[in-house]
A tleap script that builds the chain and sets N, CA, C and O, in Angstrom:
source leaprc.protein.ff14SB
mol = sequence {
  NMET SER GLY GLU ASP GLY VAL THR MET GLU
  ALA GLU GLY GLY GLY GLY ASN ARG SER PHE
  GLN ARG ASN ALA LYS PRO TYR ARG GLY ASN
  SER PRO LYS SER GLY SER SER ALA ALA LYS
  SER THR VAL LYS PRO LEU THR CYS ASP GLN
  GLN GLN PRO GLY THR THR ARG ILE GLN LYS
  ILE ASN VAL ALA GLN PRO ALA PRO PRO VAL
  SER ASP PHE ILE ALA ASP ASP PRO SER LYS
  ILE THR THR GLY VAL PHE VAL GLU HIE GLN
  ARG PHE GLY ARG GLY GLN VAL ILE SER ILE
  GLU GLY ARG SER PRO ASP HIE LYS ALA THR
  ILE LEU PHE ASP GLY GLN GLY GLN LYS GLN
  LEU LEU LEU LYS PHE ALA LYS LEU LYS VAL
  VAL CGLU
}
set mol.1.N position { -17.621 55.985 -50.415 }
set mol.1.CA position { -17.918 56.412 -51.761 }
set mol.1.C position { -18.573 55.179 -52.596 }
set mol.1.O position { -18.198 54.036 -52.858 }
set mol.2.N position { -19.545 55.829 -52.842 }
set mol.2.CA position { -20.276 55.314 -54.088 }
set mol.2.C position { -19.850 54.782 -55.190 }
set mol.2.O position { -18.776 55.182 -55.639 }
set mol.3.N position { -20.489 53.894 -55.789 }
set mol.3.CA position { -19.968 53.955 -57.692 }
set mol.3.C position { -21.491 53.325 -58.114 }
set mol.3.O position { -22.428 52.971 -57.398 }
set mol.4.N position { -21.334 53.340 -59.505 }
set mol.4.CA position { -22.649 52.821 -60.313 }
set mol.4.C position { -22.625 51.464 -60.129 }
set mol.4.O position { -21.663 50.709 -59.990 }
set mol.5.N position { -24.168 51.182 -60.152 }
set mol.5.CA position { -24.691 49.927 -59.718 }
set mol.5.C position { -24.699 49.818 -58.864 }
set mol.5.O position { -24.086 48.756 -58.753 }
set mol.6.N position { -25.105 50.294 -57.356 }
set mol.6.CA position { -25.023 49.730 -56.066 }
set mol.6.C position { -23.797 49.685 -55.665 }
set mol.6.O position { -23.811 49.177 -54.544 }
set mol.7.N position { -22.311 50.050 -56.104 }
set mol.7.CA position { -21.112 49.517 -55.521 }
set mol.7.C position { -20.536 50.124 -54.410 }
set mol.7.O position { -20.717 51.308 -54.694 }
set mol.8.N position { -20.110 50.118 -53.610 }
set mol.8.CA position { -20.180 50.421 -52.504 }
set mol.8.C position { -18.350 50.473 -52.043 }
set mol.8.O position { -17.764 49.432 -51.743 }
set mol.9.N position { -17.738 51.653 -52.057 }
set mol.9.CA position { -16.037 51.105 -51.779 }
set mol.9.C position { -15.744 51.730 -50.614 }
set mol.9.O position { -16.459 52.661 -50.242 }
set mol.10.N position { -14.634 51.307 -49.855 }
set mol.10.CA position { -14.686 52.285 -48.652 }
set mol.10.C position { -13.064 52.004 -48.808 }
set mol.10.O position { -12.516 51.009 -49.282 }
set mol.11.N position { -12.473 53.208 -48.253 }
set mol.11.CA position { -10.371 53.106 -48.086 }
set mol.11.C position { -10.613 53.243 -46.838 }
set mol.11.O position { -11.614 53.848 -46.453 }
set mol.12.N position { -9.694 52.679 -45.978 }
set mol.12.CA position { -9.140 53.115 -44.817 }
set mol.12.C position { -7.588 53.522 -44.806 }
set mol.12.O position { -6.714 52.842 -45.343 }
set mol.13.N position { -7.375 54.675 -44.151 }
set mol.13.CA position { -6.579 54.853 -44.192 }
set mol.13.C position { -5.223 55.018 -45.456 }
set mol.13.O position { -5.563 54.898 -46.633 }
set mol.14.N position { -4.104 55.222 -45.213 }
set mol.14.CA position { -2.958 55.571 -45.959 }
set mol.14.C position { -2.720 53.576 -46.693 }
set mol.14.O position { -2.285 53.287 -47.808 }
set mol.15.N position { -3.042 52.889 -45.932 }
set mol.15.CA position { -2.519 51.668 -45.721 }
set mol.15.C position { -3.013 50.559 -47.051 }
set mol.15.O position { -2.546 49.450 -47.309 }
set mol.16.N position { -3.915 51.179 -47.623 }
set mol.16.CA position { -4.410 50.428 -49.359 }
set mol.16.C position { -5.314 49.543 -48.872 }
set mol.16.O position { -5.565 48.676 -49.709 }
set mol.17.N position { -5.993 49.394 -47.697 }
set mol.17.CA position { -6.613 48.156 -47.789 }
set mol.17.C position { -8.204 48.825 -47.783 }
set mol.17.O position { -8.639 49.677 -47.010 }
set mol.18.N position { -8.914 48.139 -48.917 }
set mol.18.CA position { -10.309 48.683 -49.362 }
set mol.18.C position { -10.829 47.533 -49.002 }
set mol.18.O position { -10.193 46.517 -48.720 }
set mol.19.N position { -12.607 47.739 -49.006 }
set mol.19.CA position { -13.438 46.864 -48.945 }
set mol.19.C position { -14.652 47.159 -50.269 }
set mol.19.O position { -15.074 48.291 -50.506 }
set mol.20.N position { -15.078 45.958 -51.017 }
set mol.20.CA position { -15.655 46.142 -51.849 }
set mol.20.C position { -16.895 45.605 -51.512 }
set mol.20.O position { -16.961 44.558 -50.870 }
set mol.21.N position { -18.077 46.332 -51.950 }
set mol.21.CA position { -19.191 45.520 -51.687 }
set mol.21.C position { -20.663 46.082 -52.846 }
set mol.21.O position { -21.009 47.226 -53.140 }
set mol.22.N position { -21.237 44.763 -53.264 }
set mol.22.CA position { -21.434 45.128 -54.490 }
set mol.22.C position { -23.145 44.564 -54.510 }
set mol.22.O position { -23.252 43.460 -53.977 }
set mol.23.N position { -24.118 44.993 -54.897 }
set mol.23.CA position { -25.272 44.968 -54.247 }
set mol.23.C position { -25.630 43.966 -53.019 }
set mol.23.O position { -26.026 42.801 -52.981 }
set mol.24.N position { -25.347 44.832 -52.137 }
set mol.24.CA position { -25.032 43.792 -50.791 }
set mol.24.C position { -26.651 43.773 -50.106 }
set mol.24.O position { -27.104 44.808 -49.618 }
set mol.25.N position { -27.238 42.838 -50.123 }
set mol.25.CA position { -28.485 42.760 -49.298 }
set mol.25.C position { -28.008 41.501 -47.913 }
set mol.25.O position { -27.133 40.650 -47.756 }
set mol.26.N position { -29.124 42.013 -47.174 }
set mol.26.CA position { -28.921 41.739 -45.717 }
set mol.26.C position { -29.611 40.023 -45.638 }
set mol.26.O position { -30.604 39.606 -46.234 }
set mol.27.N position { -28.675 39.251 -44.675 }
set mol.27.CA position { -29.045 37.810 -44.537 }
set mol.27.C position { -29.998 37.615 -43.942 }
set mol.27.O position { -29.867 37.895 -42.750 }
set mol.28.N position { -31.527 37.025 -44.390 }
set mol.28.CA position { -32.235 36.518 -43.596 }
set mol.28.C position { -32.453 34.879 -43.766 }
set mol.28.O position { -33.284 34.384 -44.528 }
set mol.29.N position { -31.656 34.220 -43.011 }
set mol.29.CA position { -31.724 32.786 -42.879 }
set mol.29.C position { -33.075 32.095 -41.978 }
set mol.29.O position { -33.761 32.798 -41.236 }
set mol.30.N position { -33.257 31.013 -42.122 }
set mol.30.CA position { -34.534 30.657 -42.394 }
set mol.30.C position { -34.403 29.997 -40.523 }
set mol.30.O position { -34.758 28.872 -40.170 }
set mol.31.N position { -33.876 30.950 -39.716 }
set mol.31.CA position { -34.141 31.126 -38.826 }
set mol.31.C position { -35.492 30.568 -37.366 }
set mol.31.O position { -36.193 31.558 -37.156 }
set mol.32.N position { -35.892 29.505 -36.549 }
set mol.32.CA position { -36.893 29.323 -36.360 }
set mol.32.C position { -37.823 30.475 -35.447 }
set mol.32.O position { -37.263 31.507 -35.079 }
set mol.33.N position { -38.698 30.324 -35.245 }
set mol.33.CA position { -39.337 31.547 -34.476 }
set mol.33.C position { -39.786 31.201 -33.019 }
set mol.33.O position { -40.312 30.133 -32.706 }
set mol.34.N position { -39.609 31.871 -32.466 }
set mol.34.CA position { -39.942 31.855 -30.893 }
set mol.34.C position { -40.907 31.228 -30.294 }
set mol.34.O position { -41.855 31.992 -30.112 }
set mol.35.N position { -41.158 29.774 -29.756 }
set mol.35.CA position { -42.361 29.371 -29.243 }
set mol.35.C position { -42.712 28.057 -30.521 }
set mol.35.O position { -43.664 27.302 -30.324 }
set mol.36.N position { -41.949 27.928 -31.641 }
set mol.36.CA position { -41.778 27.090 -32.110 }
set mol.36.C position { -41.207 25.712 -31.811 }
set mol.36.O position { -40.178 25.610 -31.142 }
set mol.37.N position { -41.730 24.843 -32.201 }
set mol.37.CA position { -41.221 23.179 -31.543 }
set mol.37.C position { -39.390 23.262 -32.069 }
set mol.37.O position { -38.364 23.054 -31.421 }
set mol.38.N position { -39.586 23.612 -33.345 }
set mol.38.CA position { -37.942 23.529 -33.936 }
set mol.38.C position { -37.143 24.906 -33.177 }
set mol.38.O position { -35.944 25.143 -33.322 }
set mol.39.N position { -37.996 25.652 -32.434 }
set mol.39.CA position { -36.761 26.342 -31.666 }
set mol.39.C position { -36.357 25.530 -29.899 }
set mol.39.O position { -35.594 25.901 -29.008 }
set mol.40.N position { -37.019 24.668 -29.980 }
set mol.40.CA position { -37.291 24.219 -28.736 }
set mol.40.C position { -35.707 23.020 -28.504 }
set mol.40.O position { -34.773 22.999 -27.702 }
set mol.41.N position { -36.205 21.983 -29.949 }
set mol.41.CA position { -35.217 21.167 -30.213 }
set mol.41.C position { -33.561 21.043 -29.923 }
set mol.41.O position { -32.925 21.969 -30.425 }
set mol.42.N position { -32.945 20.270 -29.356 }
set mol.42.CA position { -31.410 20.361 -28.998 }
set mol.42.C position { -30.905 19.425 -30.002 }
set mol.42.O position { -31.511 18.416 -30.363 }
set mol.43.N position { -29.701 19.832 -30.459 }
set mol.43.CA position { -29.140 19.056 -31.448 }
set mol.43.C position { -28.116 18.657 -31.063 }
set mol.43.O position { -27.445 19.555 -30.555 }
set mol.44.N position { -27.346 17.051 -31.061 }
set mol.44.CA position { -26.578 16.455 -30.365 }
set mol.44.C position { -25.758 16.284 -31.412 }
set mol.44.O position { -26.184 15.846 -32.481 }
set mol.45.N position { -24.488 16.611 -31.217 }
set mol.45.CA position { -23.695 15.995 -32.004 }
set mol.45.C position { -23.204 14.624 -32.302 }
set mol.45.O position { -23.109 13.763 -31.427 }
set mol.46.N position { -22.851 14.409 -33.715 }
set mol.46.CA position { -22.377 13.018 -34.004 }
set mol.46.C position { -20.728 12.420 -33.612 }
set mol.46.O position { -19.638 12.988 -33.540 }
set mol.47.N position { -21.051 11.395 -33.468 }
set mol.47.CA position { -19.036 11.429 -33.165 }
set mol.47.C position { -18.865 10.325 -34.414 }
set mol.47.O position { -19.673 9.962 -35.269 }
set mol.48.N position { -18.089 10.112 -34.273 }
set mol.48.CA position { -17.163 9.468 -35.627 }
set mol.48.C position { -17.968 8.493 -36.446 }
set mol.48.O position { -18.309 8.526 -37.628 }
set mol.49.N position { -18.238 7.358 -35.205 }
set mol.49.CA position { -18.813 6.253 -35.431 }
set mol.49.C position { -20.439 6.109 -35.948 }
set mol.49.O position { -21.107 5.175 -36.393 }
set mol.50.N position { -20.695 7.496 -35.653 }
set mol.50.CA position { -22.634 7.735 -36.060 }
set mol.50.C position { -22.293 7.956 -36.930 }
set mol.50.O position { -21.164 8.358 -37.212 }
set mol.51.N position { -23.367 7.714 -37.758 }
set mol.51.CA position { -23.861 8.407 -38.767 }
set mol.51.C position { -25.414 8.713 -38.984 }
set mol.51.O position { -26.281 7.988 -38.494 }
set mol.52.N position { -25.643 9.613 -39.600 }
set mol.52.CA position { -27.450 10.544 -39.030 }
set mol.52.C position { -27.998 9.264 -40.670 }
set mol.52.O position { -27.458 8.701 -41.622 }
set mol.53.N position { -29.209 9.403 -40.117 }
set mol.53.CA position { -29.869 8.047 -40.862 }
set mol.53.C position { -30.380 9.574 -42.361 }
set mol.53.O position { -30.699 10.760 -42.273 }
set mol.54.N position { -30.180 8.565 -43.568 }
set mol.54.CA position { -30.572 9.042 -44.578 }
set mol.54.C position { -29.241 10.162 -45.701 }
set mol.54.O position { -29.189 10.894 -46.689 }
set mol.55.N position { -28.356 9.528 -44.559 }
set mol.55.CA position { -26.612 9.885 -45.319 }
set mol.55.C position { -26.107 8.451 -45.677 }
set mol.55.O position { -26.455 7.279 -45.535 }
set mol.56.N position { -25.098 9.188 -46.216 }
set mol.56.CA position { -24.200 8.282 -46.852 }
set mol.56.C position { -22.442 8.739 -46.372 }
set mol.56.O position { -21.847 9.747 -45.989 }
set mol.57.N position { -22.248 7.845 -46.563 }
set mol.57.CA position { -20.655 7.888 -46.175 }
set mol.57.C position { -20.080 8.378 -47.158 }
set mol.57.O position { -20.611 8.349 -48.269 }
set mol.58.N position { -18.485 9.107 -46.874 }
set mol.58.CA position { -17.650 9.135 -48.326 }
set mol.58.C position { -16.749 8.104 -48.005 }
set mol.58.O position { -16.234 8.033 -46.890 }
set mol.59.N position { -16.472 7.107 -49.125 }
set mol.59.CA position { -15.238 6.560 -49.060 }
set mol.59.C position { -13.928 6.799 -50.254 }
set mol.59.O position { -13.972 6.760 -51.483 }
set mol.60.N position { -12.584 7.103 -49.142 }
set mol.60.CA position { -11.621 7.213 -49.878 }
set mol.60.C position { -11.173 5.924 -51.283 }
set mol.60.O position { -11.289 4.703 -51.185 }
set mol.61.N position { -10.732 6.601 -52.335 }
set mol.61.CA position { -10.491 5.307 -53.263 }
set mol.61.C position { -9.732 5.433 -53.252 }
set mol.61.O position { -9.429 6.444 -52.618 }
set mol.62.N position { -8.524 4.634 -53.891 }
set mol.62.CA position { -7.570 4.659 -54.301 }
set mol.62.C position { -7.061 4.818 -55.657 }
set mol.62.O position { -7.278 4.066 -56.607 }
set mol.63.N position { -6.166 6.176 -55.636 }
set mol.63.CA position { -5.889 6.515 -56.931 }
set mol.63.C position { -4.646 5.506 -57.921 }
set mol.63.O position { -3.622 5.179 -57.322 }
set mol.64.N position { -4.796 5.115 -59.244 }
set mol.64.CA position { -3.993 4.225 -59.754 }
set mol.64.C position { -2.475 4.696 -59.950 }
set mol.64.O position { -2.110 5.640 -60.652 }
set mol.65.N position { -1.874 4.067 -59.385 }
set mol.65.CA position { -0.203 4.612 -59.213 }
set mol.65.C position { 0.144 4.773 -60.831 }
set mol.65.O position { -0.575 4.147 -61.609 }
set mol.66.N position { 0.964 5.396 -61.238 }
set mol.66.CA position { 1.849 5.070 -62.422 }
set mol.66.C position { 2.784 4.110 -62.509 }
set mol.66.O position { 3.615 3.916 -61.622 }
set mol.67.N position { 2.701 3.369 -63.708 }
set mol.67.CA position { 4.284 2.503 -63.876 }
set mol.67.C position { 5.183 2.795 -63.544 }
set mol.67.O position { 5.441 3.971 -63.796 }
set mol.68.N position { 6.065 2.142 -62.919 }
set mol.68.CA position { 7.561 2.415 -62.442 }
set mol.68.C position { 8.205 2.778 -63.664 }
set mol.68.O position { 7.911 2.232 -64.728 }
set mol.69.N position { 9.369 3.982 -63.528 }
set mol.69.CA position { 10.176 4.216 -64.467 }
set mol.69.C position { 11.286 2.674 -65.093 }
set mol.69.O position { 11.750 1.976 -64.192 }
set mol.70.N position { 11.511 2.401 -66.093 }
set mol.70.CA position { 12.235 1.750 -66.835 }
set mol.70.C position { 13.521 1.890 -67.171 }
set mol.70.O position { 13.778 2.293 -68.305 }
set mol.71.N position { 14.581 1.585 -66.249 }
set mol.71.CA position { 15.835 2.233 -66.833 }
set mol.71.C position { 16.312 1.766 -68.291 }
set mol.71.O position { 16.909 2.472 -69.104 }
set mol.72.N position { 16.010 0.729 -68.415 }
set mol.72.CA position { 16.339 0.851 -70.422 }
set mol.72.C position { 14.945 0.875 -71.253 }
set mol.72.O position { 14.752 0.154 -72.232 }
set mol.73.N position { 13.920 1.875 -70.693 }
set mol.73.CA position { 13.196 1.952 -71.980 }
set mol.73.C position { 13.479 3.145 -73.233 }
set mol.73.O position { 13.501 4.363 -73.054 }
set mol.74.N position { 13.659 2.505 -74.379 }
set mol.74.CA position { 13.889 3.394 -75.591 }
set mol.74.C position { 12.543 3.773 -76.266 }
set mol.74.O position { 11.561 3.043 -76.406 }
set mol.75.N position { 12.683 4.949 -76.621 }
set mol.75.CA position { 11.067 5.686 -77.059 }
set mol.75.C position { 11.489 5.228 -78.449 }
set mol.75.O position { 12.669 5.330 -78.784 }
set mol.76.N position { 10.454 4.665 -79.373 }
set mol.76.CA position { 10.439 4.740 -80.760 }
set mol.76.C position { 10.321 6.503 -81.390 }
set mol.76.O position { 10.177 7.601 -80.852 }
set mol.77.N position { 10.462 6.049 -82.681 }
set mol.77.CA position { 10.185 7.555 -83.665 }
set mol.77.C position { 8.814 7.633 -83.807 }
set mol.77.O position { 8.116 6.738 -84.283 }
set mol.78.N position { 8.334 8.953 -83.298 }
set mol.78.CA position { 7.062 9.508 -83.098 }
set mol.78.C position { 6.012 9.082 -84.439 }
set mol.78.O position { 4.830 8.765 -84.307 }
set mol.79.N position { 6.937 9.181 -86.046 }
set mol.79.CA position { 6.124 8.650 -87.401 }
set mol.79.C position { 5.870 7.493 -87.122 }
set mol.79.O position { 4.828 7.196 -87.706 }
set mol.80.N position { 6.435 6.256 -86.263 }
set mol.80.CA position { 5.692 5.032 -86.450 }
set mol.80.C position { 4.340 5.195 -85.650 }
set mol.80.O position { 3.468 4.343 -85.822 }
set mol.81.N position { 4.100 6.357 -84.694 }
set mol.81.CA position { 3.140 5.909 -84.070 }
set mol.81.C position { 1.671 6.616 -84.854 }
set mol.81.O position { 1.438 7.770 -85.214 }
set mol.82.N position { 0.924 5.471 -84.911 }
set mol.82.CA position { -0.377 5.677 -85.816 }
set mol.82.C position { -1.863 5.821 -85.037 }
set mol.82.O position { -1.787 5.949 -83.815 }
set mol.83.N position { -3.130 5.812 -85.600 }
set mol.83.CA position { -3.771 5.953 -84.862 }
set mol.83.C position { -4.140 4.204 -84.847 }
set mol.83.O position { -3.846 3.513 -85.823 }
set mol.84.N position { -4.861 3.572 -83.526 }
set mol.84.CA position { -5.465 2.309 -83.607 }
set mol.84.C position { -4.073 1.331 -82.533 }
set mol.84.O position { -4.384 0.359 -81.843 }
set mol.85.N position { -2.637 1.860 -82.626 }
set mol.85.CA position { -1.265 0.981 -82.604 }
set mol.85.C position { -1.797 1.273 -80.918 }
set mol.85.O position { -2.504 2.119 -80.370 }
set mol.86.N position { -1.132 0.232 -80.540 }
set mol.86.CA position { -0.630 0.484 -78.813 }
set mol.86.C position { 0.812 0.591 -78.479 }
set mol.86.O position { 1.783 0.133 -79.082 }
set mol.87.N position { 0.738 1.368 -77.274 }
set mol.87.CA position { 1.859 2.401 -76.789 }
set mol.87.C position { 2.192 2.437 -75.729 }
set mol.87.O position { 1.325 2.681 -74.891 }
set mol.88.N position { 3.208 2.274 -75.403 }
set mol.88.CA position { 3.645 2.034 -73.800 }
set mol.88.C position { 4.496 3.509 -73.395 }
set mol.88.O position { 5.347 3.850 -74.216 }
set mol.89.N position { 4.328 4.285 -72.320 }
set mol.89.CA position { 4.608 5.236 -71.942 }
set mol.89.C position { 5.289 4.728 -70.303 }
set mol.89.O position { 4.764 3.869 -69.595 }
set mol.90.N position { 6.660 5.561 -69.926 }
set mol.90.CA position { 7.269 5.449 -68.862 }
set mol.90.C position { 6.108 5.351 -67.783 }
set mol.90.O position { 5.644 4.342 -67.253 }
set mol.91.N position { 5.780 6.658 -67.615 }
set mol.91.CA position { 4.853 6.808 -66.571 }
set mol.91.C position { 3.385 6.685 -66.503 }
set mol.91.O position { 2.772 6.520 -65.449 }
set mol.92.N position { 2.749 6.786 -67.882 }
set mol.92.CA position { 1.168 6.281 -67.538 }
set mol.92.C position { 0.714 4.559 -68.195 }
set mol.92.O position { -0.448 4.196 -68.378 }
set mol.93.N position { 1.981 3.688 -68.466 }
set mol.93.CA position { 1.891 2.313 -68.927 }
set mol.93.C position { 1.395 2.812 -70.549 }
set mol.93.O position { 1.589 3.820 -71.228 }
set mol.94.N position { 0.674 1.551 -70.738 }
set mol.94.CA position { -0.046 0.938 -71.542 }
set mol.94.C position { -1.030 1.289 -72.044 }
set mol.94.O position { -2.037 0.961 -71.416 }
set mol.95.N position { -1.224 1.946 -73.120 }
set mol.95.CA position { -2.641 2.520 -73.971 }
set mol.95.C position { -2.362 2.301 -74.909 }
set mol.95.O position { -1.334 1.808 -75.373 }
set mol.96.N position { -3.946 2.909 -75.655 }
set mol.96.CA position { -3.838 2.692 -77.103 }
set mol.96.C position { -4.037 4.229 -78.108 }
set mol.96.O position { -4.138 5.195 -77.352 }
set mol.97.N position { -4.091 4.528 -79.242 }
set mol.97.CA position { -4.096 5.556 -79.366 }
set mol.97.C position { -4.821 5.876 -80.426 }
set mol.97.O position { -4.661 5.618 -81.619 }
set mol.98.N position { -5.766 6.562 -79.767 }
set mol.98.CA position { -7.634 7.152 -80.412 }
set mol.98.C position { -7.460 7.984 -81.400 }
set mol.98.O position { -8.007 7.754 -82.479 }
set mol.99.N position { -6.520 9.308 -81.179 }
set mol.99.CA position { -6.504 9.642 -82.610 }
set mol.99.C position { -4.982 11.006 -82.174 }
set mol.99.O position { -4.468 11.634 -81.248 }
set mol.100.N position { -4.905 10.755 -83.633 }
set mol.100.CA position { -3.572 12.228 -83.671 }
set mol.100.C position { -4.163 13.118 -84.767 }
set mol.100.O position { -4.646 12.746 -85.837 }
set mol.101.N position { -4.011 14.591 -84.214 }
set mol.101.CA position { -3.865 15.606 -84.728 }
set mol.101.C position { -2.849 16.874 -85.066 }
set mol.101.O position { -1.745 17.017 -84.540 }
set mol.102.N position { -3.211 17.423 -85.670 }
set mol.102.CA position { -2.107 18.548 -85.861 }
set mol.102.C position { -1.015 18.080 -87.048 }
set mol.102.O position { -1.206 17.008 -87.623 }
set mol.103.N position { 0.171 18.946 -87.403 }
set mol.103.CA position { 0.501 19.168 -88.386 }
set mol.103.C position { 2.127 18.486 -87.810 }
set mol.103.O position { 2.179 18.329 -86.590 }
set mol.104.N position { 3.100 18.185 -88.418 }
set mol.104.CA position { 4.356 17.395 -88.105 }
set mol.104.C position { 5.040 18.750 -87.949 }
set mol.104.O position { 4.540 19.655 -88.617 }
set mol.105.N position { 6.420 19.150 -86.951 }
set mol.105.CA position { 6.277 18.130 -85.620 }
set mol.105.C position { 5.264 18.024 -84.588 }
set mol.105.O position { 5.117 17.103 -83.785 }
set mol.106.N position { 4.663 18.967 -84.700 }
set mol.106.CA position { 3.073 19.214 -83.672 }
set mol.106.C position { 2.483 18.119 -83.326 }
set mol.106.O position { 1.722 18.461 -82.421 }
set mol.107.N position { 2.372 16.984 -83.503 }
set mol.107.CA position { 1.498 15.995 -83.491 }
set mol.107.C position { 1.090 15.987 -82.317 }
set mol.107.O position { 1.824 15.839 -81.340 }
set mol.108.N position { -0.364 16.177 -82.274 }
set mol.108.CA position { -0.624 15.369 -80.850 }
set mol.108.C position { -1.339 14.377 -80.508 }
set mol.108.O position { -2.454 14.445 -81.026 }
set mol.109.N position { -1.203 13.568 -79.924 }
set mol.109.CA position { -2.009 12.025 -79.937 }
set mol.109.C position { -2.931 12.043 -78.502 }
set mol.109.O position { -2.552 12.378 -77.380 }
set mol.110.N position { -4.116 11.620 -78.880 }
set mol.110.CA position { -4.890 11.316 -77.699 }
set mol.110.C position { -4.710 9.931 -77.650 }
set mol.110.O position { -4.734 9.139 -78.592 }
set mol.111.N position { -4.505 9.689 -76.304 }
set mol.111.CA position { -4.302 8.048 -75.970 }
set mol.111.C position { -5.220 7.560 -74.705 }
set mol.111.O position { -5.539 8.315 -73.786 }
set mol.112.N position { -5.556 6.331 -74.788 }
set mol.112.CA position { -6.343 6.175 -73.622 }
set mol.112.C position { -5.794 5.071 -73.162 }
set mol.112.O position { -5.867 4.021 -73.800 }
set mol.113.N position { -5.009 5.192 -71.691 }
set mol.113.CA position { -4.046 4.315 -70.772 }
set mol.113.C position { -5.028 3.840 -69.868 }
set mol.113.O position { -5.958 4.334 -69.230 }
set mol.114.N position { -4.307 2.253 -70.085 }
set mol.114.CA position { -4.888 1.659 -68.725 }
set mol.114.C position { -4.738 2.166 -67.497 }
set mol.114.O position { -3.692 2.718 -67.154 }
set mol.115.N position { -6.099 1.982 -66.468 }
set mol.115.CA position { -6.393 2.508 -65.204 }
set mol.115.C position { -5.445 3.886 -65.631 }
set mol.115.O position { -4.341 3.651 -65.139 }
set mol.116.N position { -5.404 4.918 -66.173 }
set mol.116.CA position { -4.887 6.195 -66.123 }
set mol.116.C position { -5.602 7.097 -67.008 }
set mol.116.O position { -5.505 8.324 -66.968 }
set mol.117.N position { -6.291 6.460 -67.771 }
set mol.117.CA position { -7.796 7.571 -68.269 }
set mol.117.C position { -6.640 7.834 -69.822 }
set mol.117.O position { -5.598 7.378 -70.293 }
set mol.118.N position { -7.765 8.944 -70.146 }
set mol.118.CA position { -7.066 9.400 -71.611 }
set mol.118.C position { -6.178 10.277 -71.223 }
set mol.118.O position { -6.112 10.537 -70.021 }
set mol.119.N position { -5.240 10.967 -72.220 }
set mol.119.CA position { -4.375 11.805 -72.068 }
set mol.119.C position { -3.947 12.308 -73.407 }
set mol.119.O position { -3.952 11.644 -74.444 }
set mol.120.N position { -3.529 13.709 -73.256 }
set mol.120.CA position { -3.476 14.203 -74.670 }
set mol.120.C position { -1.742 14.486 -75.044 }
set mol.120.O position { -1.390 15.596 -74.643 }
set mol.121.N position { -1.046 13.989 -75.472 }
set mol.121.CA position { 0.718 14.158 -75.506 }
set mol.121.C position { 1.361 14.381 -76.881 }
set mol.121.O position { 1.215 13.585 -77.809 }
set mol.122.N position { 2.209 15.713 -76.974 }
set mol.122.CA position { 2.609 16.152 -78.043 }
set mol.122.C position { 3.721 15.010 -78.396 }
set mol.122.O position { 4.557 14.929 -77.496 }
set mol.123.N position { 3.986 13.933 -79.691 }
set mol.123.CA position { 4.714 13.107 -80.068 }
set mol.123.C position { 6.045 13.439 -79.819 }
set mol.123.O position { 6.751 12.564 -79.317 }
set mol.124.N position { 6.507 14.479 -80.058 }
set mol.124.CA position { 7.743 14.605 -80.215 }
set mol.124.C position { 8.793 14.929 -78.718 }
set mol.124.O position { 9.995 14.837 -78.467 }
set mol.125.N position { 7.340 15.416 -77.832 }
set mol.125.CA position { 7.880 14.875 -76.109 }
set mol.125.C position { 7.613 13.811 -75.542 }
set mol.125.O position { 8.229 13.608 -74.496 }
set mol.126.N position { 6.860 13.011 -75.890 }
set mol.126.CA position { 6.046 11.953 -74.988 }
set mol.126.C position { 6.485 10.836 -75.037 }
set mol.126.O position { 5.728 10.008 -74.529 }
set mol.127.N position { 7.844 10.258 -75.632 }
set mol.127.CA position { 8.483 9.008 -75.550 }
set mol.127.C position { 7.541 7.934 -75.139 }
set mol.127.O position { 7.257 7.490 -74.027 }
set mol.128.N position { 7.042 7.572 -76.602 }
set mol.128.CA position { 6.667 6.556 -76.423 }
set mol.128.C position { 6.942 5.421 -77.093 }
set mol.128.O position { 7.591 5.602 -78.124 }
set mol.129.N position { 6.590 4.054 -76.780 }
set mol.129.CA position { 7.293 2.766 -77.517 }
set mol.129.C position { 5.837 2.093 -77.801 }
set mol.129.O position { 4.840 1.923 -77.100 }
set mol.130.N position { 6.186 1.776 -79.216 }
set mol.130.CA position { 4.495 1.205 -79.956 }
set mol.130.C position { 5.041 -0.560 -79.245 }
set mol.130.O position { 6.084 -1.169 -79.007 }
set mol.131.N position { 3.466 -0.777 -79.145 }
set mol.131.CA position { 3.912 -2.271 -78.102 }
set mol.131.C position { 2.942 -3.259 -79.501 }
set mol.131.O position { 2.025 -2.867 -80.223 }
set mol.132.N position { 3.502 -4.353 -79.448 }
set mol.132.CA position { 2.511 -5.036 -80.470 }
set mol.132.C position { 1.546 -6.095 -79.458 }
set mol.132.O position { 0.659 -6.787 -79.958 }
savepdb mol mol.pdb
quit
């Protein structure tokens, strides 16, 4: 079945399996021509310890772990939180409030946490403690 814009649709049996193909073009890869030096060269697989010249190794970096929850953590009233103050969050740790936007009670604070990056939190749910 052929539709507009070069779309080809085929249905197989009553099982509902359909394949769609839009503007299909045959693959024209860069295969070496026979007789060229590229066609005669062989590629040797690299072992884990070898590295191909001109490539870089990818190294896994450790992600900062969230601060352990404190059992006696008591959050401050969200109205105490203003731009520029330092706060503490049970999961993200210590951070500084960069900005606050929205209307009460739906204030959204943008906070830059140490080792965790920038987060946006709704103050009515965030459970933040003001730190001096």
